[in-house]
C-alpha positions as CSV (number, residue, x, y, z in Angstrom):
1,X,54.6,-122.6,-55.9
2,X,54.6,-118.9,-57.1
3,X,57.8,-118.4,-59.1
4,X,57.1,-114.9,-60.4
5,X,54.8,-112.2,-59.0
6,X,54.0,-108.7,-60.3
7,X,52.3,-106.7,-57.6
8,X,50.5,-103.5,-58.6
9,X,53.0,-102.6,-61.3
10,X,52.9,-99.2,-63.0
11,X,54.9,-98.1,-66.0
12,X,54.8,-94.7,-67.6
13,X,56.5,-93.4,-70.7
14,X,56.3,-89.6,-70.3
15,X,52.6,-88.8,-70.0
16,X,51.6,-92.2,-71.4
17,X,50.5,-94.8,-68.9
18,X,51.6,-98.2,-70.2
19,X,50.7,-100.2,-67.2
20,X,48.5,-99.3,-64.3
21,X,48.1,-101.3,-61.1
22,X,48.9,-104.6,-62.9
23,X,49.2,-107.7,-60.8
24,X,50.0,-111.2,-62.2
25,X,51.4,-114.3,-60.5
26,X,53.1,-117.2,-62.3
27,X,53.6,-120.7,-60.9
28,X,56.0,-123.4,-62.1
29,X,54.2,-125.9,-64.3
30,X,51.5,-123.5,-65.7
31,X,51.2,-121.9,-69.1
32,X,49.7,-118.5,-69.2
33,X,48.4,-116.8,-72.3
34,X,48.8,-113.0,-72.1
35,X,46.2,-111.6,-74.5
36,X,44.8,-108.2,-75.5
37,X,44.5,-105.7,-78.4
38,X,47.5,-103.9,-79.9
39,X,49.0,-101.4,-77.5
40,X,47.3,-102.9,-74.5
41,X,50.6,-103.3,-72.6
42,X,51.4,-107.0,-73.0
43,X,55.0,-106.5,-74.1
44,X,55.6,-103.9,-71.5
45,X,54.3,-106.3,-68.8
46,X,56.5,-109.1,-70.1
47,X,59.6,-106.9,-70.1
48,X,58.9,-105.8,-66.5
49,X,58.5,-109.5,-65.6
50,X,61.8,-110.3,-67.2
51,X,63.6,-107.5,-65.2
52,X,64.4,-105.5,-68.3
53,X,62.2,-102.6,-67.5
54,X,62.0,-101.0,-64.0
55,X,58.4,-100.1,-63.0
56,X,57.5,-96.6,-61.7
57,X,55.4,-98.3,-59.0
58,X,54.8,-101.7,-57.6
59,X,57.2,-104.6,-57.3
60,X,58.4,-107.7,-59.1
61,X,59.4,-110.8,-57.1
62,X,61.3,-113.7,-58.6
63,X,61.2,-116.7,-56.2
64,X,60.1,-114.4,-53.5
65,X,62.9,-111.9,-53.9
66,X,63.0,-108.5,-55.7
67,X,64.0,-109.3,-59.3
68,X,66.9,-106.8,-59.3
69,X,68.7,-108.6,-56.4
70,X,71.2,-111.4,-56.7
71,X,73.7,-112.0,-59.5
72,X,72.6,-111.8,-63.1
73,X,74.0,-115.2,-64.0
74,X,71.8,-116.9,-61.5
75,X,68.8,-115.0,-62.7
76,X,69.6,-115.9,-66.3
77,X,69.6,-119.6,-65.4
78,X,66.2,-119.2,-63.8
79,X,64.5,-117.0,-66.3
80,X,64.7,-116.9,-70.1
81,X,63.1,-114.2,-72.2
82,X,62.3,-114.5,-75.9
83,X,61.5,-111.1,-77.4
84,X,59.4,-110.6,-80.4
85,X,61.3,-110.3,-83.7
86,X,64.7,-110.3,-82.1
87,X,67.3,-109.5,-84.8
88,X,70.5,-111.4,-85.5
89,X,73.4,-109.1,-86.5
90,X,76.3,-111.6,-86.6
91,X,77.0,-114.4,-89.1
92,X,76.9,-117.2,-86.6
93,X,76.1,-120.8,-87.4
94,X,72.8,-122.0,-86.0
95,X,74.2,-124.4,-83.5
96,X,76.7,-121.8,-82.1
97,X,73.8,-119.3,-81.7
98,X,71.7,-121.9,-79.8
99,X,74.7,-122.8,-77.6
100,X,74.7,-119.2,-76.3
101,X,71.7,-120.3,-74.3
102,X,74.0,-122.3,-72.1
103,X,76.2,-119.4,-71.1
104,X,74.4,-118.9,-67.8
105,X,75.5,-122.4,-66.8
106,X,79.2,-121.9,-67.6
107,X,81.9,-120.1,-65.8
108,X,83.8,-117.4,-67.6
109,X,86.0,-118.9,-70.4
110,X,84.6,-122.4,-69.6
111,X,84.0,-124.5,-72.7
112,X,80.6,-126.2,-73.1
113,X,80.4,-129.7,-71.6
114,X,78.7,-132.8,-72.9
115,X,75.6,-131.9,-70.8
116,X,75.5,-128.5,-72.6
117,X,75.8,-130.2,-76.0
118,X,72.9,-132.5,-75.1
119,X,70.7,-129.6,-74.0
120,X,71.5,-127.8,-77.3
121,X,70.7,-130.8,-79.4
122,X,67.4,-131.3,-77.5
123,X,66.4,-127.7,-78.0
124,X,67.2,-127.8,-81.7
125,X,65.0,-130.8,-82.1
126,X,62.2,-129.4,-80.1
127,X,62.2,-126.2,-82.2
128,X,62.4,-128.3,-85.4
129,X,65.6,-126.6,-86.6
130,X,68.0,-129.5,-86.2
131,X,68.4,-129.6,-90.0
132,X,69.6,-126.0,-90.0
133,X,72.6,-126.5,-87.6
134,X,75.3,-125.7,-90.2
135,X,73.5,-122.7,-91.7
136,X,74.4,-119.0,-91.1
137,X,71.5,-117.4,-89.2
138,X,71.7,-114.4,-91.6
139,X,70.6,-116.7,-94.5
140,X,67.5,-118.0,-92.7
141,X,63.9,-116.9,-93.3
142,X,62.1,-114.9,-90.7
143,X,60.2,-118.0,-89.5
144,X,63.3,-120.1,-89.4
145,X,65.2,-117.5,-87.4
146,X,62.3,-117.2,-84.9
147,X,62.5,-120.9,-84.3
148,X,66.2,-120.8,-83.8
149,X,65.8,-118.1,-81.2
150,X,63.2,-120.2,-79.5
151,X,65.7,-123.1,-79.5
152,X,68.2,-120.8,-77.8
153,X,65.7,-120.0,-75.0
154,X,64.8,-123.6,-74.6
155,X,68.6,-124.5,-74.3
156,X,68.7,-122.5,-71.1
157,X,66.4,-125.0,-69.5
158,X,64.9,-122.2,-67.4
159,X,62.4,-122.5,-64.6
160,X,60.5,-119.6,-66.2
161,X,60.1,-118.9,-69.9
162,X,58.7,-115.6,-71.1
163,X,57.9,-115.5,-74.8
164,X,56.6,-112.5,-76.7
165,X,54.5,-113.6,-79.7
166,X,56.6,-116.7,-80.5
167,X,54.3,-117.8,-83.3
168,X,54.2,-114.5,-85.1
169,X,55.3,-115.0,-88.7
170,X,55.2,-118.8,-88.6
171,X,53.2,-121.1,-90.9
172,X,50.2,-122.9,-89.2
173,X,52.1,-126.2,-88.8
174,X,55.0,-124.5,-87.0
175,X,52.6,-122.4,-84.9
176,X,51.1,-125.6,-83.6
177,X,54.4,-127.2,-83.1
178,X,55.8,-124.2,-81.1
179,X,52.7,-124.1,-78.9
180,X,52.9,-127.9,-78.4
181,X,56.5,-127.5,-77.3
182,X,55.7,-124.7,-74.8
183,X,52.7,-126.7,-73.4
184,X,55.0,-129.7,-72.9
185,X,57.6,-127.5,-71.1
186,X,54.8,-126.3,-68.8
187,X,53.7,-129.9,-68.2
188,X,57.3,-130.7,-67.3
189,X,57.4,-128.0,-64.6
190,X,58.4,-124.8,-66.4
191,X,56.4,-121.7,-65.8
192,X,55.5,-120.3,-69.3
193,X,54.1,-116.9,-70.1
194,X,53.4,-116.3,-73.8
195,X,51.8,-113.2,-75.5
196,X,49.5,-114.1,-78.3
197,X,47.1,-112.5,-80.8
198,X,45.6,-115.8,-82.0
199,X,42.8,-116.4,-79.5
200,X,42.3,-119.9,-80.8
201,X,45.8,-120.9,-79.9
202,X,45.5,-119.2,-76.6
203,X,42.3,-121.0,-75.8
204,X,43.6,-124.4,-76.8
205,X,47.0,-124.5,-75.3
206,X,46.8,-122.2,-72.2
207,X,45.1,-123.3,-69.1
208,X,44.9,-119.7,-67.9
209,X,44.5,-116.4,-69.8
210,X,45.3,-112.9,-68.6
211,X,43.6,-110.1,-70.5
212,X,45.3,-106.7,-70.7
213,X,43.6,-103.7,-71.9
214,X,44.6,-100.1,-71.6
215,X,47.5,-101.0,-69.3
216,X,45.3,-102.8,-66.8
217,X,44.6,-106.5,-66.2
218,X,40.9,-106.7,-66.8
219,X,40.4,-110.5,-66.7
220,X,42.4,-113.5,-65.3
221,X,41.1,-117.1,-65.4
222,X,40.4,-120.2,-67.5
223,X,39.7,-119.8,-71.2
224,X,36.0,-120.6,-70.5
225,X,35.8,-117.9,-67.9
226,X,37.7,-115.3,-69.8
227,X,36.6,-115.6,-73.4
228,X,33.1,-114.5,-72.9
229,X,31.0,-112.6,-75.5
230,X,31.3,-109.5,-73.3
231,X,35.1,-109.6,-73.1
232,X,35.4,-110.4,-76.8
233,X,33.2,-107.4,-77.7
234,X,34.4,-104.9,-75.1
235,X,38.2,-105.7,-75.2
236,X,38.8,-107.2,-78.6
237,X,36.0,-105.5,-80.5
238,X,34.9,-108.7,-82.1
239,X,32.1,-111.2,-82.2
240,X,33.3,-114.8,-82.3
241,X,32.2,-118.4,-82.3
242,X,33.6,-120.0,-79.1
243,X,33.1,-123.6,-78.2
244,X,34.8,-126.9,-77.4
245,X,35.8,-129.6,-79.9
246,X,37.8,-132.8,-79.1
247,X,38.2,-131.5,-75.5
248,X,39.8,-128.2,-76.5
249,X,38.4,-124.7,-76.7
250,X,38.3,-123.0,-80.1
251,X,37.6,-119.3,-81.0
252,X,36.6,-118.3,-84.6
253,X,36.5,-114.5,-84.9
254,X,33.5,-113.6,-87.1
255,X,32.7,-109.9,-87.1
256,X,34.0,-106.5,-85.8
257,X,31.6,-105.1,-83.2
258,X,32.3,-101.6,-84.5
259,X,30.5,-102.6,-87.6
260,X,27.3,-103.1,-85.7
261,X,27.8,-106.6,-84.5
262,X,27.3,-106.4,-80.7
263,X,28.0,-108.9,-78.0
264,X,24.3,-109.8,-77.8
265,X,24.0,-110.7,-81.5
266,X,23.5,-114.3,-82.5
267,X,26.7,-116.2,-82.9
268,X,27.3,-117.8,-86.3
269,X,26.8,-121.6,-86.4
270,X,29.9,-123.6,-87.3
271,X,28.9,-127.0,-88.4
272,X,30.9,-129.8,-86.7
273,X,31.9,-131.2,-90.1
274,X,33.3,-127.8,-91.1
275,X,35.2,-127.7,-87.8
276,X,36.7,-131.1,-88.6
277,X,38.1,-129.9,-91.9
278,X,39.8,-127.0,-90.0
279,X,41.9,-129.4,-87.9
């Protein structure tokens, strides 16, 4: 079932065209990787999808209705948006901050219930920040704060989760953990859209990739269909080793095509034993 649809969306900032005729659909239970070079329009597309930016053209449908219709609390229960590098300005304890994710489920002035407490505890555990519950968020590292904000989004228990570079600034172990959690949410029925610069993580965890370049959707399909030598060279300006190992796709960027390494050049050979050491 299509939960979110962007139909021929256009966004302009003055004379700059940020999105042009961009169309994407998101179904419940799928995890989409939104990839592309810097400045391609990925964050703009995600903000339009979240209803935070009104397009100059086209339309955005949430469960078949224009996203601006209906009450905001109902929309907040349905869709959670995790921006990149969201700041924390108030000295809140971690658990209190994550509990804010339950506000769409509460009436004004209603105290959180046992169900809300269970959702918060589950989100803290999934984001691996349960040990930080008593800490002031202003004392956390950037990576810890990013995981706490992910926990707040997970606490909403939304039907759709839009995350803008949720692994940025995280160490490799927590990058894998976050992507595993998002994949599990999709497998449980949540529609997940995540912007990524790590093509290896995108290829491994996302069943579908949408490539944005110059404000346009230039490719949409499985990792095998999308991550071709031509796309890597023409969109990302790289040459890379792409293959399958233990049932998952991998991408190893190798050279910048602007340095004379074209899409037709021989790909570097990555020995299986070396790949094994990279697990």
